[in-house]
PDB file with one MODEL, atoms N, CA, C and O in Angstrom:
MODEL        1
ATOM      1  N   MET A   1      -1.782 -56.517 -11.215  1.00  0.00           N
ATOM      2  CA  MET A   1      -1.858 -57.861 -10.595  1.00  0.00           C
ATOM      3  C   MET A   1      -1.150 -58.802 -11.592  1.00  0.00           C
ATOM      4  O   MET A   1      -1.292 -58.840 -12.814  1.00  0.00           O
ATOM      5  N   GLU A   2      -0.346 -59.563 -10.790  1.00  0.00           N
ATOM      6  CA  GLU A   2       0.442 -60.581 -11.515  1.00  0.00           C
ATOM      7  C   GLU A   2      -0.306 -61.955 -11.623  1.00  0.00           C
ATOM      8  O   GLU A   2      -0.804 -62.414 -10.595  1.00  0.00           O
ATOM      9  N   ILE A   3      -0.413 -62.623 -12.778  1.00  0.00           N
ATOM     10  CA  ILE A   3      -1.128 -63.853 -12.844  1.00  0.00           C
ATOM     11  C   ILE A   3      -0.155 -64.931 -12.807  1.00  0.00           C
ATOM     12  O   ILE A   3       0.849 -64.926 -13.519  1.00  0.00           O
ATOM     13  N   SER A   4      -0.471 -65.947 -11.902  1.00  0.00           N
ATOM     14  CA  SER A   4       0.388 -67.058 -11.666  1.00  0.00           C
ATOM     15  C   SER A   4       0.509 -67.867 -12.897  1.00  0.00           C
ATOM     16  O   SER A   4      -0.358 -67.787 -13.768  1.00  0.00           O
ATOM     17  N   ARG A   5       1.552 -68.655 -13.020  1.00  0.00           N
ATOM     18  CA  ARG A   5       1.741 -69.525 -14.105  1.00  0.00           C
ATOM     19  C   ARG A   5       0.734 -70.601 -14.249  1.00  0.00           C
ATOM     20  O   ARG A   5       0.424 -71.019 -15.365  1.00  0.00           O
ATOM     21  N   ALA A   6       0.187 -71.087 -13.104  1.00  0.00           N
ATOM     22  CA  ALA A   6      -0.837 -72.080 -12.989  1.00  0.00           C
ATOM     23  C   ALA A   6      -2.126 -71.409 -13.579  1.00  0.00           C
ATOM     24  O   ALA A   6      -2.805 -72.050 -14.381  1.00  0.00           O
ATOM     25  N   ARG A   7      -2.463 -70.222 -13.232  1.00  0.00           N
ATOM     26  CA  ARG A   7      -3.636 -69.587 -13.524  1.00  0.00           C
ATOM     27  C   ARG A   7      -3.611 -69.343 -15.052  1.00  0.00           C
ATOM     28  O   ARG A   7      -4.589 -69.654 -15.731  1.00  0.00           O
ATOM     29  N   ARG A   8      -2.532 -68.802 -15.586  1.00  0.00           N
ATOM     30  CA  ARG A   8      -2.386 -68.606 -16.945  1.00  0.00           C
ATOM     31  C   ARG A   8      -2.517 -69.789 -17.862  1.00  0.00           C
ATOM     32  O   ARG A   8      -3.000 -69.715 -18.991  1.00  0.00           O
ATOM     33  N   ALA A   9      -2.003 -71.008 -17.241  1.00  0.00           N
ATOM     34  CA  ALA A   9      -2.140 -72.209 -18.032  1.00  0.00           C
ATOM     35  C   ALA A   9      -3.601 -72.542 -18.117  1.00  0.00           C
ATOM     36  O   ALA A   9      -4.119 -72.873 -19.184  1.00  0.00           O
ATOM     37  N   VAL A  10      -4.252 -72.455 -17.006  1.00  0.00           N
ATOM     38  CA  VAL A  10      -5.644 -72.785 -16.991  1.00  0.00           C
ATOM     39  C   VAL A  10      -6.492 -71.908 -17.915  1.00  0.00           C
ATOM     40  O   VAL A  10      -7.392 -72.360 -18.622  1.00  0.00           O
ATOM     41  N   PHE A  11      -6.170 -70.735 -17.864  1.00  0.00           N
ATOM     42  CA  PHE A  11      -6.888 -69.687 -18.704  1.00  0.00           C
ATOM     43  C   PHE A  11      -6.604 -70.029 -20.245  1.00  0.00           C
ATOM     44  O   PHE A  11      -7.526 -69.991 -21.060  1.00  0.00           O
ATOM     45  N   GLU A  12      -5.411 -70.334 -20.580  1.00  0.00           N
ATOM     46  CA  GLU A  12      -5.094 -70.793 -22.068  1.00  0.00           C
ATOM     47  C   GLU A  12      -5.856 -72.035 -22.409  1.00  0.00           C
ATOM     48  O   GLU A  12      -6.478 -72.125 -23.467  1.00  0.00           O
ATOM     49  N   ALA A  13      -5.809 -73.029 -21.489  1.00  0.00           N
ATOM     50  CA  ALA A  13      -6.423 -74.219 -21.792  1.00  0.00           C
ATOM     51  C   ALA A  13      -7.957 -74.145 -21.923  1.00  0.00           C
ATOM     52  O   ALA A  13      -8.569 -74.903 -22.676  1.00  0.00           O
ATOM     53  N   LEU A  14      -8.571 -73.187 -21.150  1.00  0.00           N
ATOM     54  CA  LEU A  14     -10.019 -73.133 -21.197  1.00  0.00           C
ATOM     55  C   LEU A  14     -10.293 -72.367 -22.600  1.00  0.00           C
ATOM     56  O   LEU A  14     -11.287 -72.704 -23.243  1.00  0.00           O
ATOM     57  N   LYS A  15      -9.541 -71.468 -23.036  1.00  0.00           N
ATOM     58  CA  LYS A  15      -9.714 -70.868 -24.396  1.00  0.00           C
ATOM     59  C   LYS A  15      -9.837 -71.951 -25.478  1.00  0.00           C
ATOM     60  O   LYS A  15     -10.691 -71.887 -26.363  1.00  0.00           O
ATOM     61  N   ILE A  16      -8.916 -72.982 -25.362  1.00  0.00           N
ATOM     62  CA  ILE A  16      -8.843 -74.035 -26.318  1.00  0.00           C
ATOM     63  C   ILE A  16     -10.008 -75.062 -26.133  1.00  0.00           C
ATOM     64  O   ILE A  16     -10.681 -75.449 -27.088  1.00  0.00           O
ATOM     65  N   ALA A  17     -10.179 -75.424 -25.017  1.00  0.00           N
ATOM     66  CA  ALA A  17     -11.095 -76.455 -24.742  1.00  0.00           C
ATOM     67  C   ALA A  17     -12.589 -76.220 -24.611  1.00  0.00           C
ATOM     68  O   ALA A  17     -13.408 -77.119 -24.807  1.00  0.00           O
ATOM     69  N   ALA A  18     -12.908 -75.001 -24.278  1.00  0.00           N
ATOM     70  CA  ALA A  18     -14.280 -74.540 -24.152  1.00  0.00           C
ATOM     71  C   ALA A  18     -14.444 -73.184 -24.736  1.00  0.00           C
ATOM     72  O   ALA A  18     -14.789 -72.255 -24.006  1.00  0.00           O
ATOM     73  N   PRO A  19     -14.237 -73.020 -25.915  1.00  0.00           N
ATOM     74  CA  PRO A  19     -14.296 -71.680 -26.570  1.00  0.00           C
ATOM     75  C   PRO A  19     -15.626 -71.025 -26.651  1.00  0.00           C
ATOM     76  O   PRO A  19     -15.721 -69.799 -26.701  1.00  0.00           O
ATOM     77  N   HIS A  20     -16.686 -71.840 -26.667  1.00  0.00           N
ATOM     78  CA  HIS A  20     -18.011 -71.272 -26.773  1.00  0.00           C
ATOM     79  C   HIS A  20     -18.659 -70.802 -25.529  1.00  0.00           C
ATOM     80  O   HIS A  20     -19.491 -69.895 -25.577  1.00  0.00           O
ATOM     81  N   THR A  21     -18.277 -71.448 -24.264  1.00  0.00           N
ATOM     82  CA  THR A  21     -18.725 -71.169 -22.943  1.00  0.00           C
ATOM     83  C   THR A  21     -17.720 -70.200 -22.349  1.00  0.00           C
ATOM     84  O   THR A  21     -18.131 -69.362 -21.546  1.00  0.00           O
ATOM     85  N   PHE A  22     -16.533 -70.241 -22.653  1.00  0.00           N
ATOM     86  CA  PHE A  22     -15.445 -69.460 -22.041  1.00  0.00           C
ATOM     87  C   PHE A  22     -15.211 -68.293 -23.026  1.00  0.00           C
ATOM     88  O   PHE A  22     -14.224 -68.195 -23.755  1.00  0.00           O
ATOM     89  N   ASP A  23     -16.214 -67.442 -22.959  1.00  0.00           N
ATOM     90  CA  ASP A  23     -16.260 -66.219 -23.969  1.00  0.00           C
ATOM     91  C   ASP A  23     -15.455 -65.028 -23.492  1.00  0.00           C
ATOM     92  O   ASP A  23     -14.764 -65.135 -22.479  1.00  0.00           O
ATOM     93  N   ASP A  24     -15.511 -63.993 -24.119  1.00  0.00           N
ATOM     94  CA  ASP A  24     -14.655 -62.874 -23.784  1.00  0.00           C
ATOM     95  C   ASP A  24     -14.998 -62.211 -22.452  1.00  0.00           C
ATOM     96  O   ASP A  24     -14.118 -61.659 -21.792  1.00  0.00           O
ATOM     97  N   ALA A  25     -16.322 -62.263 -22.036  1.00  0.00           N
ATOM     98  CA  ALA A  25     -16.627 -61.719 -20.742  1.00  0.00           C
ATOM     99  C   ALA A  25     -16.232 -62.563 -19.591  1.00  0.00           C
ATOM    100  O   ALA A  25     -15.831 -62.030 -18.556  1.00  0.00           O
ATOM    101  N   LEU A  26     -16.326 -63.902 -19.716  1.00  0.00           N
ATOM    102  CA  LEU A  26     -15.852 -64.794 -18.813  1.00  0.00           C
ATOM    103  C   LEU A  26     -14.377 -64.774 -18.693  1.00  0.00           C
ATOM    104  O   LEU A  26     -13.824 -64.860 -17.597  1.00  0.00           O
ATOM    105  N   ARG A  27     -13.707 -64.656 -19.860  1.00  0.00           N
ATOM    106  CA  ARG A  27     -12.217 -64.616 -19.869  1.00  0.00           C
ATOM    107  C   ARG A  27     -11.831 -63.440 -18.970  1.00  0.00           C
ATOM    108  O   ARG A  27     -11.072 -63.622 -18.018  1.00  0.00           O
ATOM    109  N   HIS A  28     -12.357 -62.198 -19.265  1.00  0.00           N
ATOM    110  CA  HIS A  28     -12.065 -61.015 -18.575  1.00  0.00           C
ATOM    111  C   HIS A  28     -12.171 -61.220 -17.080  1.00  0.00           C
ATOM    112  O   HIS A  28     -11.258 -60.957 -16.297  1.00  0.00           O
ATOM    113  N   ALA A  29     -13.324 -61.696 -16.750  1.00  0.00           N
ATOM    114  CA  ALA A  29     -13.681 -61.890 -15.337  1.00  0.00           C
ATOM    115  C   ALA A  29     -12.678 -62.940 -14.609  1.00  0.00           C
ATOM    116  O   ALA A  29     -12.235 -62.765 -13.474  1.00  0.00           O
ATOM    117  N   PHE A  30     -12.401 -64.006 -15.394  1.00  0.00           N
ATOM    118  CA  PHE A  30     -11.541 -64.992 -14.863  1.00  0.00           C
ATOM    119  C   PHE A  30     -10.094 -64.407 -14.453  1.00  0.00           C
ATOM    120  O   PHE A  30      -9.472 -64.811 -13.470  1.00  0.00           O
ATOM    121  N   LEU A  31      -9.656 -63.444 -15.298  1.00  0.00           N
ATOM    122  CA  LEU A  31      -8.304 -62.919 -15.068  1.00  0.00           C
ATOM    123  C   LEU A  31      -8.442 -61.826 -14.046  1.00  0.00           C
ATOM    124  O   LEU A  31      -7.705 -61.796 -13.061  1.00  0.00           O
ATOM    125  N   ALA A  32      -9.331 -60.969 -14.254  1.00  0.00           N
ATOM    126  CA  ALA A  32      -9.440 -59.665 -13.374  1.00  0.00           C
ATOM    127  C   ALA A  32     -10.023 -59.916 -11.905  1.00  0.00           C
ATOM    128  O   ALA A  32      -9.656 -59.235 -10.948  1.00  0.00           O
ATOM    129  N   GLU A  33     -10.912 -60.892 -11.810  1.00  0.00           N
ATOM    130  CA  GLU A  33     -11.508 -61.089 -10.495  1.00  0.00           C
ATOM    131  C   GLU A  33     -11.230 -62.423  -9.887  1.00  0.00           C
ATOM    132  O   GLU A  33     -11.968 -62.862  -9.005  1.00  0.00           O
ATOM    133  N   ALA A  34     -10.115 -63.133 -10.356  1.00  0.00           N
ATOM    134  CA  ALA A  34      -9.756 -64.459  -9.898  1.00  0.00           C
ATOM    135  C   ALA A  34     -10.965 -65.244  -9.690  1.00  0.00           C
ATOM    136  O   ALA A  34     -11.141 -65.801  -8.606  1.00  0.00           O
ATOM    137  N   LEU A  35     -11.856 -65.340 -10.681  1.00  0.00           N
ATOM    138  CA  LEU A  35     -13.047 -66.145 -10.712  1.00  0.00           C
ATOM    139  C   LEU A  35     -12.688 -67.620 -10.674  1.00  0.00           C
ATOM    140  O   LEU A  35     -11.783 -68.087 -11.365  1.00  0.00           O
ATOM    141  N   ASN A  36     -13.443 -68.344  -9.829  1.00  0.00           N
ATOM    142  CA  ASN A  36     -13.268 -69.813  -9.721  1.00  0.00           C
ATOM    143  C   ASN A  36     -14.452 -70.446 -10.475  1.00  0.00           C
ATOM    144  O   ASN A  36     -15.595 -70.198 -10.089  1.00  0.00           O
ATOM    145  N   LEU A  37     -14.249 -71.207 -11.475  1.00  0.00           N
ATOM    146  CA  LEU A  37     -15.277 -71.834 -12.302  1.00  0.00           C
ATOM    147  C   LEU A  37     -15.280 -73.296 -12.064  1.00  0.00           C
ATOM    148  O   LEU A  37     -14.223 -73.927 -12.040  1.00  0.00           O
ATOM    149  N   LYS A  38     -16.537 -73.902 -11.872  1.00  0.00           N
ATOM    150  CA  LYS A  38     -16.678 -75.277 -11.874  1.00  0.00           C
ATOM    151  C   LYS A  38     -16.618 -75.864 -13.285  1.00  0.00           C
ATOM    152  O   LYS A  38     -17.248 -75.375 -14.223  1.00  0.00           O
ATOM    153  N   LEU A  39     -15.907 -76.829 -13.377  1.00  0.00           N
ATOM    154  CA  LEU A  39     -15.706 -77.493 -14.711  1.00  0.00           C
ATOM    155  C   LEU A  39     -16.971 -77.964 -15.314  1.00  0.00           C
ATOM    156  O   LEU A  39     -17.013 -78.027 -16.543  1.00  0.00           O
ATOM    157  N   THR A  40     -18.014 -78.307 -14.618  1.00  0.00           N
ATOM    158  CA  THR A  40     -19.318 -78.838 -15.111  1.00  0.00           C
ATOM    159  C   THR A  40     -20.065 -77.657 -15.765  1.00  0.00           C
ATOM    160  O   THR A  40     -20.947 -77.859 -16.599  1.00  0.00           O
ATOM    161  N   GLU A  41     -19.664 -76.310 -15.338  1.00  0.00           N
ATOM    162  CA  GLU A  41     -20.318 -75.105 -15.929  1.00  0.00           C
ATOM    163  C   GLU A  41     -19.835 -74.838 -17.350  1.00  0.00           C
ATOM    164  O   GLU A  41     -20.443 -74.050 -18.074  1.00  0.00           O
ATOM    165  N   LEU A  42     -18.821 -75.445 -17.727  1.00  0.00           N
ATOM    166  CA  LEU A  42     -18.116 -75.175 -18.992  1.00  0.00           C
ATOM    167  C   LEU A  42     -18.546 -76.052 -20.145  1.00  0.00           C
ATOM    168  O   LEU A  42     -18.221 -75.791 -21.303  1.00  0.00           O
ATOM    169  N   ASP A  43     -19.289 -77.108 -19.807  1.00  0.00           N
ATOM    170  CA  ASP A  43     -19.854 -77.945 -20.973  1.00  0.00           C
ATOM    171  C   ASP A  43     -18.779 -78.558 -21.828  1.00  0.00           C
ATOM    172  O   ASP A  43     -18.957 -78.637 -23.044  1.00  0.00           O
ATOM    173  N   MET A  44     -17.593 -79.031 -21.226  1.00  0.00           N
ATOM    174  CA  MET A  44     -16.598 -79.627 -22.057  1.00  0.00           C
ATOM    175  C   MET A  44     -17.020 -80.977 -22.348  1.00  0.00           C
ATOM    176  O   MET A  44     -17.460 -81.684 -21.442  1.00  0.00           O
ATOM    177  N   ASP A  45     -16.927 -81.387 -23.512  1.00  0.00           N
ATOM    178  CA  ASP A  45     -17.122 -82.844 -23.963  1.00  0.00           C
ATOM    179  C   ASP A  45     -15.842 -83.538 -23.614  1.00  0.00           C
ATOM    180  O   ASP A  45     -14.957 -82.935 -23.008  1.00  0.00           O
ATOM    181  N   SER A  46     -15.708 -84.914 -24.017  1.00  0.00           N
ATOM    182  CA  SER A  46     -14.510 -85.617 -23.841  1.00  0.00           C
ATOM    183  C   SER A  46     -13.312 -85.091 -24.673  1.00  0.00           C
ATOM    184  O   SER A  46     -12.163 -85.143 -24.234  1.00  0.00           O
ATOM    185  N   LEU A  47     -13.594 -84.628 -25.783  1.00  0.00           N
ATOM    186  CA  LEU A  47     -12.504 -84.038 -26.648  1.00  0.00           C
ATOM    187  C   LEU A  47     -12.083 -82.839 -26.030  1.00  0.00           C
ATOM    188  O   LEU A  47     -10.874 -82.628 -25.940  1.00  0.00           O
ATOM    189  N   GLY A  48     -12.980 -81.939 -25.548  1.00  0.00           N
ATOM    190  CA  GLY A  48     -12.654 -80.682 -24.838  1.00  0.00           C
ATOM    191  C   GLY A  48     -11.772 -80.971 -23.716  1.00  0.00           C
ATOM    192  O   GLY A  48     -10.765 -80.295 -23.504  1.00  0.00           O
ATOM    193  N   GLU A  49     -12.148 -82.030 -22.939  1.00  0.00           N
ATOM    194  CA  GLU A  49     -11.383 -82.444 -21.694  1.00  0.00           C
ATOM    195  C   GLU A  49      -9.943 -82.761 -22.017  1.00  0.00           C
ATOM    196  O   GLU A  49      -8.986 -82.318 -21.382  1.00  0.00           O
ATOM    197  N   MET A  50      -9.865 -83.638 -23.155  1.00  0.00           N
ATOM    198  CA  MET A  50      -8.415 -84.044 -23.599  1.00  0.00           C
ATOM    199  C   MET A  50      -7.618 -82.751 -23.984  1.00  0.00           C
ATOM    200  O   MET A  50      -6.460 -82.568 -23.609  1.00  0.00           O
ATOM    201  N   GLU A  51      -8.322 -81.865 -24.759  1.00  0.00           N
ATOM    202  CA  GLU A  51      -7.612 -80.610 -25.278  1.00  0.00           C
ATOM    203  C   GLU A  51      -7.112 -79.814 -24.072  1.00  0.00           C
ATOM    204  O   GLU A  51      -6.003 -79.279 -24.064  1.00  0.00           O
ATOM    205  N   PHE A  52      -7.933 -79.761 -23.104  1.00  0.00           N
ATOM    206  CA  PHE A  52      -7.586 -78.905 -21.847  1.00  0.00           C
ATOM    207  C   PHE A  52      -6.398 -79.617 -21.182  1.00  0.00           C
ATOM    208  O   PHE A  52      -5.425 -78.957 -20.818  1.00  0.00           O
ATOM    209  N   CYS A  53      -6.451 -80.900 -21.021  1.00  0.00           N
ATOM    210  CA  CYS A  53      -5.340 -81.566 -20.392  1.00  0.00           C
ATOM    211  C   CYS A  53      -3.999 -81.491 -21.171  1.00  0.00           C
ATOM    212  O   CYS A  53      -2.925 -81.356 -20.585  1.00  0.00           O
ATOM    213  N   ILE A  54      -4.113 -81.586 -22.541  1.00  0.00           N
ATOM    214  CA  ILE A  54      -2.975 -81.551 -23.348  1.00  0.00           C
ATOM    215  C   ILE A  54      -2.387 -80.002 -23.210  1.00  0.00           C
ATOM    216  O   ILE A  54      -1.177 -79.832 -23.056  1.00  0.00           O
ATOM    217  N   SER A  55      -3.195 -79.024 -23.266  1.00  0.00           N
ATOM    218  CA  SER A  55      -2.698 -77.807 -23.145  1.00  0.00           C
ATOM    219  C   SER A  55      -2.011 -77.514 -21.895  1.00  0.00           C
ATOM    220  O   SER A  55      -0.909 -76.966 -21.909  1.00  0.00           O
ATOM    221  N   ILE A  56      -2.666 -77.885 -20.688  1.00  0.00           N
ATOM    222  CA  ILE A  56      -1.922 -77.767 -19.433  1.00  0.00           C
ATOM    223  C   ILE A  56      -0.522 -78.517 -19.379  1.00  0.00           C
ATOM    224  O   ILE A  56       0.416 -78.027 -18.749  1.00  0.00           O
ATOM    225  N   GLU A  57      -0.414 -79.702 -20.049  1.00  0.00           N
ATOM    226  CA  GLU A  57       0.765 -80.411 -19.957  1.00  0.00           C
ATOM    227  C   GLU A  57       1.882 -79.585 -20.866  1.00  0.00           C
ATOM    228  O   GLU A  57       3.037 -79.450 -20.464  1.00  0.00           O
ATOM    229  N   LEU A  58       1.502 -79.141 -21.910  1.00  0.00           N
ATOM    230  CA  LEU A  58       2.322 -78.448 -22.867  1.00  0.00           C
ATOM    231  C   LEU A  58       2.883 -77.276 -22.281  1.00  0.00           C
ATOM    232  O   LEU A  58       4.079 -77.039 -22.448  1.00  0.00           O
ATOM    233  N   SER A  59       2.068 -76.427 -21.534  1.00  0.00           N
ATOM    234  CA  SER A  59       2.407 -75.231 -20.912  1.00  0.00           C
ATOM    235  C   SER A  59       3.172 -75.309 -19.608  1.00  0.00           C
ATOM    236  O   SER A  59       3.963 -74.426 -19.279  1.00  0.00           O
ATOM    237  N   THR A  60       2.926 -76.379 -18.872  1.00  0.00           N
ATOM    238  CA  THR A  60       3.500 -76.505 -17.581  1.00  0.00           C
ATOM    239  C   THR A  60       4.463 -77.681 -17.390  1.00  0.00           C
ATOM    240  O   THR A  60       5.402 -77.645 -16.594  1.00  0.00           O
ATOM    241  N   GLY A  61       4.155 -78.770 -18.206  1.00  0.00           N
ATOM    242  CA  GLY A  61       4.979 -79.999 -17.986  1.00  0.00           C
ATOM    243  C   GLY A  61       4.285 -80.884 -16.915  1.00  0.00           C
ATOM    244  O   GLY A  61       4.868 -81.879 -16.484  1.00  0.00           O
ATOM    245  N   VAL A  62       3.165 -80.567 -16.521  1.00  0.00           N
ATOM    246  CA  VAL A  62       2.467 -81.292 -15.460  1.00  0.00           C
ATOM    247  C   VAL A  62       1.352 -82.018 -16.101  1.00  0.00           C
ATOM    248  O   VAL A  62       0.513 -81.409 -16.765  1.00  0.00           O
ATOM    249  N   THR A  63       1.310 -83.350 -15.922  1.00  0.00           N
ATOM    250  CA  THR A  63       0.212 -84.249 -16.400  1.00  0.00           C
ATOM    251  C   THR A  63      -0.954 -84.129 -15.680  1.00  0.00           C
ATOM    252  O   THR A  63      -0.924 -84.380 -14.475  1.00  0.00           O
ATOM    253  N   VAL A  64      -2.132 -83.735 -16.295  1.00  0.00           N
ATOM    254  CA  VAL A  64      -3.424 -83.860 -15.652  1.00  0.00           C
ATOM    255  C   VAL A  64      -4.229 -84.803 -16.651  1.00  0.00           C
ATOM    256  O   VAL A  64      -4.289 -84.584 -17.861  1.00  0.00           O
ATOM    257  N   LEU A  65      -4.811 -85.823 -16.042  1.00  0.00           N
ATOM    258  CA  LEU A  65      -5.606 -86.747 -16.986  1.00  0.00           C
ATOM    259  C   LEU A  65      -7.029 -86.384 -16.927  1.00  0.00           C
ATOM    260  O   LEU A  65      -7.524 -86.001 -15.868  1.00  0.00           O
ATOM    261  N   PRO A  66      -7.728 -86.488 -18.037  1.00  0.00           N
ATOM    262  CA  PRO A  66      -9.122 -86.353 -18.154  1.00  0.00           C
ATOM    263  C   PRO A  66      -9.941 -86.920 -16.933  1.00  0.00           C
ATOM    264  O   PRO A  66     -10.912 -86.333 -16.457  1.00  0.00           O
ATOM    265  N   SER A  67      -9.456 -88.111 -16.482  1.00  0.00           N
ATOM    266  CA  SER A  67     -10.152 -88.778 -15.453  1.00  0.00           C
ATOM    267  C   SER A  67     -10.066 -87.946 -14.150  1.00  0.00           C
ATOM    268  O   SER A  67     -10.975 -88.049 -13.327  1.00  0.00           O
ATOM    269  N   GLN A  68      -9.047 -87.150 -13.934  1.00  0.00           N
ATOM    270  CA  GLN A  68      -8.808 -86.405 -12.790  1.00  0.00           C
ATOM    271  C   GLN A  68      -9.688 -85.142 -12.683  1.00  0.00           C
ATOM    272  O   GLN A  68      -9.883 -84.544 -11.625  1.00  0.00           O
ATOM    273  N   LEU A  69     -10.174 -84.811 -13.825  1.00  0.00           N
ATOM    274  CA  LEU A  69     -10.901 -83.470 -13.935  1.00  0.00           C
ATOM    275  C   LEU A  69     -12.208 -83.486 -12.978  1.00  0.00           C
ATOM    276  O   LEU A  69     -12.574 -82.537 -12.283  1.00  0.00           O
ATOM    277  N   ALA A  70     -12.789 -84.645 -13.070  1.00  0.00           N
ATOM    278  CA  ALA A  70     -14.000 -84.661 -12.225  1.00  0.00           C
ATOM    279  C   ALA A  70     -13.770 -84.543 -10.714  1.00  0.00           C
ATOM    280  O   ALA A  70     -14.537 -83.976  -9.936  1.00  0.00           O
ATOM    281  N   ALA A  71     -12.580 -85.170 -10.383  1.00  0.00           N
ATOM    282  CA  ALA A  71     -12.307 -85.178  -8.892  1.00  0.00           C
ATOM    283  C   ALA A  71     -11.764 -83.733  -8.500  1.00  0.00           C
ATOM    284  O   ALA A  71     -11.983 -83.285  -7.375  1.00  0.00           O
ATOM    285  N   LEU A  72     -11.076 -83.042  -9.419  1.00  0.00           N
ATOM    286  CA  LEU A  72     -10.528 -81.772  -9.048  1.00  0.00           C
ATOM    287  C   LEU A  72     -11.855 -80.745  -9.048  1.00  0.00           C
ATOM    288  O   LEU A  72     -12.080 -79.987  -8.105  1.00  0.00           O
ATOM    289  N   GLY A  73     -12.612 -80.823 -10.117  1.00  0.00           N
ATOM    290  CA  GLY A  73     -13.936 -80.108 -10.214  1.00  0.00           C
ATOM    291  C   GLY A  73     -13.972 -78.688 -10.442  1.00  0.00           C
ATOM    292  O   GLY A  73     -14.999 -78.218 -10.932  1.00  0.00           O
ATOM    293  N   SER A  74     -12.927 -77.875 -10.139  1.00  0.00           N
ATOM    294  CA  SER A  74     -12.976 -76.441 -10.409  1.00  0.00           C
ATOM    295  C   SER A  74     -11.546 -75.863 -10.838  1.00  0.00           C
ATOM    296  O   SER A  74     -10.508 -76.460 -10.551  1.00  0.00           O
ATOM    297  N   THR A  75     -11.566 -74.791 -11.470  1.00  0.00           N
ATOM    298  CA  THR A  75     -10.412 -74.175 -11.895  1.00  0.00           C
ATOM    299  C   THR A  75      -9.451 -73.887 -10.708  1.00  0.00           C
ATOM    300  O   THR A  75      -8.234 -73.979 -10.864  1.00  0.00           O
ATOM    301  N   GLU A  76      -9.984 -73.554  -9.572  1.00  0.00           N
ATOM    302  CA  GLU A  76      -9.205 -73.195  -8.402  1.00  0.00           C
ATOM    303  C   GLU A  76      -8.395 -74.506  -7.852  1.00  0.00           C
ATOM    304  O   GLU A  76      -7.263 -74.436  -7.374  1.00  0.00           O
ATOM    305  N   ALA A  77      -9.128 -75.677  -7.990  1.00  0.00           N
ATOM    306  CA  ALA A  77      -8.557 -76.930  -7.494  1.00  0.00           C
ATOM    307  C   ALA A  77      -7.397 -77.330  -8.592  1.00  0.00           C
ATOM    308  O   ALA A  77      -6.348 -77.894  -8.283  1.00  0.00           O
ATOM    309  N   ILE A  78      -7.719 -76.991  -9.757  1.00  0.00           N
ATOM    310  CA  ILE A  78      -6.679 -77.343 -10.864  1.00  0.00           C
ATOM    311  C   ILE A  78      -5.419 -76.533 -10.635  1.00  0.00           C
ATOM    312  O   ILE A  78      -4.305 -77.057 -10.660  1.00  0.00           O
ATOM    313  N   GLU A  79      -5.628 -75.192 -10.401  1.00  0.00           N
ATOM    314  CA  GLU A  79      -4.522 -74.272 -10.160  1.00  0.00           C
ATOM    315  C   GLU A  79      -3.681 -74.816  -8.946  1.00  0.00           C
ATOM    316  O   GLU A  79      -2.456 -74.925  -8.989  1.00  0.00           O
ATOM    317  N   LEU A  80      -4.446 -75.142  -7.874  1.00  0.00           N
ATOM    318  CA  LEU A  80      -3.722 -75.573  -6.667  1.00  0.00           C
ATOM    319  C   LEU A  80      -2.879 -76.826  -7.064  1.00  0.00           C
ATOM    320  O   LEU A  80      -1.696 -76.959  -6.751  1.00  0.00           O
ATOM    321  N   HIS A  81      -3.580 -77.705  -7.762  1.00  0.00           N
ATOM    322  CA  HIS A  81      -2.768 -78.932  -8.145  1.00  0.00           C
ATOM    323  C   HIS A  81      -1.454 -78.591  -8.868  1.00  0.00           C
ATOM    324  O   HIS A  81      -0.363 -79.083  -8.579  1.00  0.00           O
ATOM    325  N   LEU A  82      -1.693 -77.649  -9.887  1.00  0.00           N
ATOM    326  CA  LEU A  82      -0.517 -77.303 -10.649  1.00  0.00           C
ATOM    327  C   LEU A  82       0.579 -76.543  -9.905  1.00  0.00           C
ATOM    328  O   LEU A  82       1.767 -76.728 -10.171  1.00  0.00           O
ATOM    329  N   GLU A  83       0.144 -75.642  -8.922  1.00  0.00           N
ATOM    330  CA  GLU A  83       1.070 -74.902  -8.156  1.00  0.00           C
ATOM    331  C   GLU A  83       1.924 -75.933  -7.323  1.00  0.00           C
ATOM    332  O   GLU A  83       3.147 -75.819  -7.257  1.00  0.00           O
ATOM    333  N   GLN A  84       1.228 -76.952  -6.686  1.00  0.00           N
ATOM    334  CA  GLN A  84       1.957 -77.914  -5.852  1.00  0.00           C
ATOM    335  C   GLN A  84       2.859 -78.834  -6.714  1.00  0.00           C
ATOM    336  O   GLN A  84       3.872 -79.305  -6.199  1.00  0.00           O
ATOM    337  N   ALA A  85       2.566 -79.091  -7.901  1.00  0.00           N
ATOM    338  CA  ALA A  85       3.363 -80.006  -8.824  1.00  0.00           C
ATOM    339  C   ALA A  85       4.525 -79.042  -9.274  1.00  0.00           C
ATOM    340  O   ALA A  85       5.655 -79.519  -9.384  1.00  0.00           O
ATOM    341  N   LEU A  86       4.320 -77.788  -9.524  1.00  0.00           N
ATOM    342  CA  LEU A  86       5.506 -76.957  -9.997  1.00  0.00           C
ATOM    343  C   LEU A  86       6.341 -76.434  -8.854  1.00  0.00           C
ATOM    344  O   LEU A  86       7.371 -75.847  -9.185  1.00  0.00           O
ATOM    345  N   ALA A  87       6.081 -76.542  -7.588  1.00  0.00           N
ATOM    346  CA  ALA A  87       6.808 -76.080  -6.539  1.00  0.00           C
ATOM    347  C   ALA A  87       8.160 -76.808  -6.398  1.00  0.00           C
ATOM    348  O   ALA A  87       8.935 -76.501  -5.491  1.00  0.00           O
TER     349      ALA A  87
ENDMDL
END
């Protein structure tokens, strides 16, 4: 299974921003099962949200602001947002 650029960017950003909740088991499931996570489940604080957004921007060139994360709400919504911006 090929992982999209958007999904890979979200995966890498979650490893940085939520290392305690985005553990090895969740990482494997996220990639293998196309798991959709609600951002509220990841317990990211404001610093984690900023790290997440910076990682996304560095890997894709697409700016996602911390204030947008609540509106997007899930990893699937962020991926869709990134895929649309990268198209």
